[in-house]
mmCIF file of the C-alpha atoms, coordinates in Angstrom:
data_MODEL
# 
_entry.id   MODEL 
# 
loop_
_atom_site.group_PDB 
_atom_site.id 
_atom_site.type_symbol 
_atom_site.label_atom_id 
_atom_site.label_alt_id 
_atom_site.label_comp_id 
_atom_site.label_asym_id 
_atom_site.label_entity_id 
_atom_site.label_seq_id 
_atom_site.pdbx_PDB_ins_code 
_atom_site.Cartn_x 
_atom_site.Cartn_y 
_atom_site.Cartn_z 
_atom_site.occupancy 
_atom_site.B_iso_or_equiv 
_atom_site.pdbx_formal_charge 
_atom_site.auth_seq_id 
_atom_site.auth_comp_id 
_atom_site.auth_asym_id 
_atom_site.auth_atom_id 
_atom_site.pdbx_PDB_model_num 
ATOM 1   C CA . UNK A 1 1   ? 0.230   0.530   0.233  1.00 0.00 ? 1   UNK A CA 1 
ATOM 2   C CA . UNK A 1 2   ? 1.521   3.240   -0.889 1.00 0.00 ? 2   UNK A CA 1 
ATOM 3   C CA . UNK A 1 3   ? 2.010   6.253   1.556  1.00 0.00 ? 3   UNK A CA 1 
ATOM 4   C CA . UNK A 1 4   ? -1.228  8.022   0.450  1.00 0.00 ? 4   UNK A CA 1 
ATOM 5   C CA . UNK A 1 5   ? -3.712  4.966   0.397  1.00 0.00 ? 5   UNK A CA 1 
ATOM 6   C CA . UNK A 1 6   ? -1.953  4.356   3.562  1.00 0.00 ? 6   UNK A CA 1 
ATOM 7   C CA . UNK A 1 7   ? -3.144  7.592   5.392  1.00 0.00 ? 7   UNK A CA 1 
ATOM 8   C CA . UNK A 1 8   ? -6.480  8.014   4.309  1.00 0.00 ? 8   UNK A CA 1 
ATOM 9   C CA . UNK A 1 9   ? -7.016  4.157   5.383  1.00 0.00 ? 9   UNK A CA 1 
ATOM 10  C CA . UNK A 1 10  ? -6.197  5.803   8.931  1.00 0.00 ? 10  UNK A CA 1 
ATOM 11  C CA . UNK A 1 11  ? -7.746  8.885   8.862  1.00 0.00 ? 11  UNK A CA 1 
ATOM 12  C CA . UNK A 1 12  ? -10.624 6.670   8.143  1.00 0.00 ? 12  UNK A CA 1 
ATOM 13  C CA . UNK A 1 13  ? -10.221 4.591   11.137 1.00 0.00 ? 13  UNK A CA 1 
ATOM 14  C CA . UNK A 1 14  ? -10.036 7.324   12.893 1.00 0.00 ? 14  UNK A CA 1 
ATOM 15  C CA . UNK A 1 15  ? -13.064 8.952   12.430 1.00 0.00 ? 15  UNK A CA 1 
ATOM 16  C CA . UNK A 1 16  ? -15.336 4.993   12.054 1.00 0.00 ? 16  UNK A CA 1 
ATOM 17  C CA . UNK A 1 17  ? -14.002 5.122   15.954 1.00 0.00 ? 17  UNK A CA 1 
ATOM 18  C CA . UNK A 1 18  ? -14.447 8.695   16.622 1.00 0.00 ? 18  UNK A CA 1 
ATOM 19  C CA . UNK A 1 19  ? -17.932 7.620   15.481 1.00 0.00 ? 19  UNK A CA 1 
ATOM 20  C CA . UNK A 1 20  ? -20.639 7.662   18.106 1.00 0.00 ? 20  UNK A CA 1 
ATOM 21  C CA . UNK A 1 21  ? -21.926 4.060   19.324 1.00 0.00 ? 21  UNK A CA 1 
ATOM 22  C CA . UNK A 1 22  ? -24.937 3.028   17.996 1.00 0.00 ? 22  UNK A CA 1 
ATOM 23  C CA . UNK A 1 23  ? -27.988 2.258   19.897 1.00 0.00 ? 23  UNK A CA 1 
ATOM 24  C CA . UNK A 1 24  ? -28.271 -2.016  20.600 1.00 0.00 ? 24  UNK A CA 1 
ATOM 25  C CA . UNK A 1 25  ? -31.091 -2.084  18.305 1.00 0.00 ? 25  UNK A CA 1 
ATOM 26  C CA . UNK A 1 26  ? -28.622 -0.119  15.688 1.00 0.00 ? 26  UNK A CA 1 
ATOM 27  C CA . UNK A 1 27  ? -26.167 -0.747  13.974 1.00 0.00 ? 27  UNK A CA 1 
ATOM 28  C CA . UNK A 1 28  ? -23.505 -0.087  10.722 1.00 0.00 ? 28  UNK A CA 1 
ATOM 29  C CA . UNK A 1 29  ? -23.120 -2.894  8.385  1.00 0.00 ? 29  UNK A CA 1 
ATOM 30  C CA . UNK A 1 30  ? -20.122 -2.831  5.519  1.00 0.00 ? 30  UNK A CA 1 
ATOM 31  C CA . UNK A 1 31  ? -20.914 -3.728  1.794  1.00 0.00 ? 31  UNK A CA 1 
ATOM 32  C CA . UNK A 1 32  ? -18.091 -4.306  0.301  1.00 0.00 ? 32  UNK A CA 1 
ATOM 33  C CA . UNK A 1 33  ? -17.641 -4.057  -3.959 1.00 0.00 ? 33  UNK A CA 1 
ATOM 34  C CA . UNK A 1 34  ? -16.012 -6.466  -6.203 1.00 0.00 ? 34  UNK A CA 1 
ATOM 35  C CA . UNK A 1 35  ? -14.382 -3.518  -7.394 1.00 0.00 ? 35  UNK A CA 1 
ATOM 36  C CA . UNK A 1 36  ? -12.996 -2.956  -3.613 1.00 0.00 ? 36  UNK A CA 1 
ATOM 37  C CA . UNK A 1 37  ? -15.572 0.065   -2.392 1.00 0.00 ? 37  UNK A CA 1 
ATOM 38  C CA . UNK A 1 38  ? -16.776 -0.020  0.704  1.00 0.00 ? 38  UNK A CA 1 
ATOM 39  C CA . UNK A 1 39  ? -20.122 1.431   1.846  1.00 0.00 ? 39  UNK A CA 1 
ATOM 40  C CA . UNK A 1 40  ? -21.519 1.332   5.041  1.00 0.00 ? 40  UNK A CA 1 
ATOM 41  C CA . UNK A 1 41  ? -25.160 2.260   6.412  1.00 0.00 ? 41  UNK A CA 1 
ATOM 42  C CA . UNK A 1 42  ? -27.029 2.772   9.320  1.00 0.00 ? 42  UNK A CA 1 
ATOM 43  C CA . UNK A 1 43  ? -28.673 0.226   9.792  1.00 0.00 ? 43  UNK A CA 1 
ATOM 44  C CA . UNK A 1 44  ? -31.777 -1.131  12.360 1.00 0.00 ? 44  UNK A CA 1 
ATOM 45  C CA . UNK A 1 45  ? -31.532 -4.435  13.090 1.00 0.00 ? 45  UNK A CA 1 
ATOM 46  C CA . UNK A 1 46  ? -34.945 -6.874  12.469 1.00 0.00 ? 46  UNK A CA 1 
ATOM 47  C CA . UNK A 1 47  ? -33.726 -9.558  14.892 1.00 0.00 ? 47  UNK A CA 1 
ATOM 48  C CA . UNK A 1 48  ? -37.026 -11.046 16.299 1.00 0.00 ? 48  UNK A CA 1 
ATOM 49  C CA . UNK A 1 49  ? -39.688 -12.659 15.037 1.00 0.00 ? 49  UNK A CA 1 
ATOM 50  C CA . UNK A 1 50  ? -41.872 -9.254  15.691 1.00 0.00 ? 50  UNK A CA 1 
ATOM 51  C CA . UNK A 1 51  ? -39.223 -6.496  14.596 1.00 0.00 ? 51  UNK A CA 1 
ATOM 52  C CA . UNK A 1 52  ? -38.855 -8.471  11.383 1.00 0.00 ? 52  UNK A CA 1 
ATOM 53  C CA . UNK A 1 53  ? -42.797 -8.645  10.817 1.00 0.00 ? 53  UNK A CA 1 
ATOM 54  C CA . UNK A 1 54  ? -42.667 -4.850  11.521 1.00 0.00 ? 54  UNK A CA 1 
ATOM 55  C CA . UNK A 1 55  ? -39.936 -4.022  9.278  1.00 0.00 ? 55  UNK A CA 1 
ATOM 56  C CA . UNK A 1 56  ? -40.377 -0.399  7.252  1.00 0.00 ? 56  UNK A CA 1 
ATOM 57  C CA . UNK A 1 57  ? -43.525 -0.442  8.275  1.00 0.00 ? 57  UNK A CA 1 
ATOM 58  C CA . UNK A 1 58  ? -45.501 2.783   8.261  1.00 0.00 ? 58  UNK A CA 1 
ATOM 59  C CA . UNK A 1 59  ? -42.525 5.044   7.445  1.00 0.00 ? 59  UNK A CA 1 
ATOM 60  C CA . UNK A 1 60  ? -42.968 8.205   5.290  1.00 0.00 ? 60  UNK A CA 1 
ATOM 61  C CA . UNK A 1 61  ? -39.307 8.299   5.058  1.00 0.00 ? 61  UNK A CA 1 
ATOM 62  C CA . UNK A 1 62  ? -35.933 6.480   5.739  1.00 0.00 ? 62  UNK A CA 1 
ATOM 63  C CA . UNK A 1 63  ? -32.203 8.156   5.635  1.00 0.00 ? 63  UNK A CA 1 
ATOM 64  C CA . UNK A 1 64  ? -30.411 7.885   2.547  1.00 0.00 ? 64  UNK A CA 1 
ATOM 65  C CA . UNK A 1 65  ? -27.743 5.764   3.302  1.00 0.00 ? 65  UNK A CA 1 
ATOM 66  C CA . UNK A 1 66  ? -29.846 4.372   6.766  1.00 0.00 ? 66  UNK A CA 1 
ATOM 67  C CA . UNK A 1 67  ? -31.633 0.660   5.986  1.00 0.00 ? 67  UNK A CA 1 
ATOM 68  C CA . UNK A 1 68  ? -33.475 -2.015  7.668  1.00 0.00 ? 68  UNK A CA 1 
ATOM 69  C CA . UNK A 1 69  ? -30.918 -5.231  8.535  1.00 0.00 ? 69  UNK A CA 1 
ATOM 70  C CA . UNK A 1 70  ? -33.599 -8.699  8.849  1.00 0.00 ? 70  UNK A CA 1 
ATOM 71  C CA . UNK A 1 71  ? -31.452 -12.033 10.477 1.00 0.00 ? 71  UNK A CA 1 
ATOM 72  C CA . UNK A 1 72  ? -33.365 -14.497 10.228 1.00 0.00 ? 72  UNK A CA 1 
ATOM 73  C CA . UNK A 1 73  ? -30.971 -16.880 12.033 1.00 0.00 ? 73  UNK A CA 1 
ATOM 74  C CA . UNK A 1 74  ? -30.603 -19.739 9.399  1.00 0.00 ? 74  UNK A CA 1 
ATOM 75  C CA . UNK A 1 75  ? -30.738 -19.123 6.028  1.00 0.00 ? 75  UNK A CA 1 
ATOM 76  C CA . UNK A 1 76  ? -34.287 -20.888 4.629  1.00 0.00 ? 76  UNK A CA 1 
ATOM 77  C CA . UNK A 1 77  ? -36.586 -19.516 2.144  1.00 0.00 ? 77  UNK A CA 1 
ATOM 78  C CA . UNK A 1 78  ? -36.948 -16.260 2.707  1.00 0.00 ? 78  UNK A CA 1 
ATOM 79  C CA . UNK A 1 79  ? -40.143 -13.472 1.266  1.00 0.00 ? 79  UNK A CA 1 
ATOM 80  C CA . UNK A 1 80  ? -40.469 -9.642  1.501  1.00 0.00 ? 80  UNK A CA 1 
ATOM 81  C CA . UNK A 1 81  ? -44.171 -8.098  0.976  1.00 0.00 ? 81  UNK A CA 1 
ATOM 82  C CA . UNK A 1 82  ? -44.338 -3.759  1.178  1.00 0.00 ? 82  UNK A CA 1 
ATOM 83  C CA . UNK A 1 83  ? -47.904 -4.344  2.685  1.00 0.00 ? 83  UNK A CA 1 
ATOM 84  C CA . UNK A 1 84  ? -48.152 -1.005  4.818  1.00 0.00 ? 84  UNK A CA 1 
ATOM 85  C CA . UNK A 1 85  ? -45.067 0.277   3.997  1.00 0.00 ? 85  UNK A CA 1 
ATOM 86  C CA . UNK A 1 86  ? -44.703 3.354   2.737  1.00 0.00 ? 86  UNK A CA 1 
ATOM 87  C CA . UNK A 1 87  ? -42.189 4.235   0.395  1.00 0.00 ? 87  UNK A CA 1 
ATOM 88  C CA . UNK A 1 88  ? -40.214 2.618   -2.295 1.00 0.00 ? 88  UNK A CA 1 
ATOM 89  C CA . UNK A 1 89  ? -37.246 0.218   -0.957 1.00 0.00 ? 89  UNK A CA 1 
ATOM 90  C CA . UNK A 1 90  ? -34.765 -2.009  -2.868 1.00 0.00 ? 90  UNK A CA 1 
ATOM 91  C CA . UNK A 1 91  ? -34.107 -5.132  -1.070 1.00 0.00 ? 91  UNK A CA 1 
ATOM 92  C CA . UNK A 1 92  ? -30.502 -6.825  -1.464 1.00 0.00 ? 92  UNK A CA 1 
ATOM 93  C CA . UNK A 1 93  ? -30.824 -10.613 -0.264 1.00 0.00 ? 93  UNK A CA 1 
ATOM 94  C CA . UNK A 1 94  ? -27.708 -11.688 1.704  1.00 0.00 ? 94  UNK A CA 1 
ATOM 95  C CA . UNK A 1 95  ? -26.663 -15.851 2.022  1.00 0.00 ? 95  UNK A CA 1 
ATOM 96  C CA . UNK A 1 96  ? -25.311 -16.666 5.716  1.00 0.00 ? 96  UNK A CA 1 
ATOM 97  C CA . UNK A 1 97  ? -21.755 -16.104 4.530  1.00 0.00 ? 97  UNK A CA 1 
ATOM 98  C CA . UNK A 1 98  ? -22.513 -12.152 3.183  1.00 0.00 ? 98  UNK A CA 1 
ATOM 99  C CA . UNK A 1 99  ? -23.091 -13.042 -0.485 1.00 0.00 ? 99  UNK A CA 1 
ATOM 100 C CA . UNK A 1 100 ? -25.316 -10.777 -1.752 1.00 0.00 ? 100 UNK A CA 1 
ATOM 101 C CA . UNK A 1 101 ? -27.547 -13.263 -4.184 1.00 0.00 ? 101 UNK A CA 1 
ATOM 102 C CA . UNK A 1 102 ? -30.177 -10.891 -6.125 1.00 0.00 ? 102 UNK A CA 1 
ATOM 103 C CA . UNK A 1 103 ? -31.744 -8.002  -5.377 1.00 0.00 ? 103 UNK A CA 1 
ATOM 104 C CA . UNK A 1 104 ? -34.999 -6.862  -5.842 1.00 0.00 ? 104 UNK A CA 1 
ATOM 105 C CA . UNK A 1 105 ? -34.922 -2.986  -6.815 1.00 0.00 ? 105 UNK A CA 1 
ATOM 106 C CA . UNK A 1 106 ? -37.718 -0.283  -6.549 1.00 0.00 ? 106 UNK A CA 1 
ATOM 107 C CA . UNK A 1 107 ? -40.315 -2.481  -4.857 1.00 0.00 ? 107 UNK A CA 1 
ATOM 108 C CA . UNK A 1 108 ? -43.872 -1.165  -5.228 1.00 0.00 ? 108 UNK A CA 1 
ATOM 109 C CA . UNK A 1 109 ? -45.327 1.181   -1.617 1.00 0.00 ? 109 UNK A CA 1 
ATOM 110 C CA . UNK A 1 110 ? -48.379 -1.255  0.250  1.00 0.00 ? 110 UNK A CA 1 
ATOM 111 C CA . UNK A 1 111 ? -48.660 -4.055  -2.056 1.00 0.00 ? 111 UNK A CA 1 
ATOM 112 C CA . UNK A 1 112 ? -48.672 -7.188  -0.307 1.00 0.00 ? 112 UNK A CA 1 
ATOM 113 C CA . UNK A 1 113 ? -47.584 -9.584  -3.529 1.00 0.00 ? 113 UNK A CA 1 
ATOM 114 C CA . UNK A 1 114 ? -44.235 -11.418 -2.518 1.00 0.00 ? 114 UNK A CA 1 
ATOM 115 C CA . UNK A 1 115 ? -40.931 -10.606 -3.477 1.00 0.00 ? 115 UNK A CA 1 
ATOM 116 C CA . UNK A 1 116 ? -38.718 -14.385 -2.689 1.00 0.00 ? 116 UNK A CA 1 
ATOM 117 C CA . UNK A 1 117 ? -35.904 -14.434 -2.978 1.00 0.00 ? 117 UNK A CA 1 
ATOM 118 C CA . UNK A 1 118 ? -34.000 -17.174 -5.152 1.00 0.00 ? 118 UNK A CA 1 
ATOM 119 C CA . UNK A 1 119 ? -32.409 -19.280 -3.219 1.00 0.00 ? 119 UNK A CA 1 
ATOM 120 C CA . UNK A 1 120 ? -32.587 -19.431 0.696  1.00 0.00 ? 120 UNK A CA 1 
ATOM 121 C CA . UNK A 1 121 ? -30.466 -16.644 2.746  1.00 0.00 ? 121 UNK A CA 1 
ATOM 122 C CA . UNK A 1 122 ? -30.319 -15.926 6.393  1.00 0.00 ? 122 UNK A CA 1 
ATOM 123 C CA . UNK A 1 123 ? -30.546 -12.109 5.143  1.00 0.00 ? 123 UNK A CA 1 
ATOM 124 C CA . UNK A 1 124 ? -32.124 -8.792  3.779  1.00 0.00 ? 124 UNK A CA 1 
ATOM 125 C CA . UNK A 1 125 ? -30.973 -5.067  4.089  1.00 0.00 ? 125 UNK A CA 1 
ATOM 126 C CA . UNK A 1 126 ? -33.671 -3.332  2.847  1.00 0.00 ? 126 UNK A CA 1 
ATOM 127 C CA . UNK A 1 127 ? -32.893 0.569   1.673  1.00 0.00 ? 127 UNK A CA 1 
ATOM 128 C CA . UNK A 1 128 ? -34.383 3.407   0.217  1.00 0.00 ? 128 UNK A CA 1 
ATOM 129 C CA . UNK A 1 129 ? -35.454 2.486   -3.488 1.00 0.00 ? 129 UNK A CA 1 
ATOM 130 C CA . UNK A 1 130 ? -32.870 3.785   -6.521 1.00 0.00 ? 130 UNK A CA 1 
ATOM 131 C CA . UNK A 1 131 ? -29.780 3.439   -3.801 1.00 0.00 ? 131 UNK A CA 1 
ATOM 132 C CA . UNK A 1 132 ? -28.162 0.174   -4.095 1.00 0.00 ? 132 UNK A CA 1 
ATOM 133 C CA . UNK A 1 133 ? -27.675 1.403   -7.828 1.00 0.00 ? 133 UNK A CA 1 
ATOM 134 C CA . UNK A 1 134 ? -26.657 4.861   -7.034 1.00 0.00 ? 134 UNK A CA 1 
ATOM 135 C CA . UNK A 1 135 ? -24.414 3.014   -5.210 1.00 0.00 ? 135 UNK A CA 1 
ATOM 136 C CA . UNK A 1 136 ? -23.556 0.121   -7.865 1.00 0.00 ? 136 UNK A CA 1 
ATOM 137 C CA . UNK A 1 137 ? -24.059 -2.120  -5.341 1.00 0.00 ? 137 UNK A CA 1 
ATOM 138 C CA . UNK A 1 138 ? -24.946 -5.774  -7.219 1.00 0.00 ? 138 UNK A CA 1 
ATOM 139 C CA . UNK A 1 139 ? -25.377 -9.447  -6.720 1.00 0.00 ? 139 UNK A CA 1 
ATOM 140 C CA . UNK A 1 140 ? -21.648 -11.199 -6.146 1.00 0.00 ? 140 UNK A CA 1 
ATOM 141 C CA . UNK A 1 141 ? -20.853 -7.482  -3.421 1.00 0.00 ? 141 UNK A CA 1 
ATOM 142 C CA . UNK A 1 142 ? -19.851 -8.947  0.442  1.00 0.00 ? 142 UNK A CA 1 
ATOM 143 C CA . UNK A 1 143 ? -21.485 -7.525  3.266  1.00 0.00 ? 143 UNK A CA 1 
ATOM 144 C CA . UNK A 1 144 ? -19.802 -7.596  6.217  1.00 0.00 ? 144 UNK A CA 1 
ATOM 145 C CA . UNK A 1 145 ? -22.127 -9.424  9.327  1.00 0.00 ? 145 UNK A CA 1 
ATOM 146 C CA . UNK A 1 146 ? -22.256 -6.498  11.863 1.00 0.00 ? 146 UNK A CA 1 
ATOM 147 C CA . UNK A 1 147 ? -21.136 -7.404  15.239 1.00 0.00 ? 147 UNK A CA 1 
ATOM 148 C CA . UNK A 1 148 ? -23.543 -8.261  17.281 1.00 0.00 ? 148 UNK A CA 1 
# 
């Protein structure tokens, strides 16, 4: 690593460590794109059955670099829906090893149509519609799972 890149990396780590710690139901999530670019999201954790069921329902906005992280506890057949969800979302379906296996972009608000993962997954990341494309996040990218 050259000196300039090392300095930027050190400054990035200092900035990251100086951030306030997230609340117990929040975390920072890192997506590592295939080209090595790192993208951070501030996420809410949906770990309990009730939190997963509620998801982002009844919200009329979501900060542009935020999202919700659904953890199903193990790889399983997952189908999401947009019932009572007021804003369009992107959904990244994530395998237990952190690989994004599929993205469903710009899902329809208030729809009860099921949006299935193409294979068993453990996680789903939901964020604002269009955000994953804006950030060039695609299938095959890796999610560094939040520490719990």
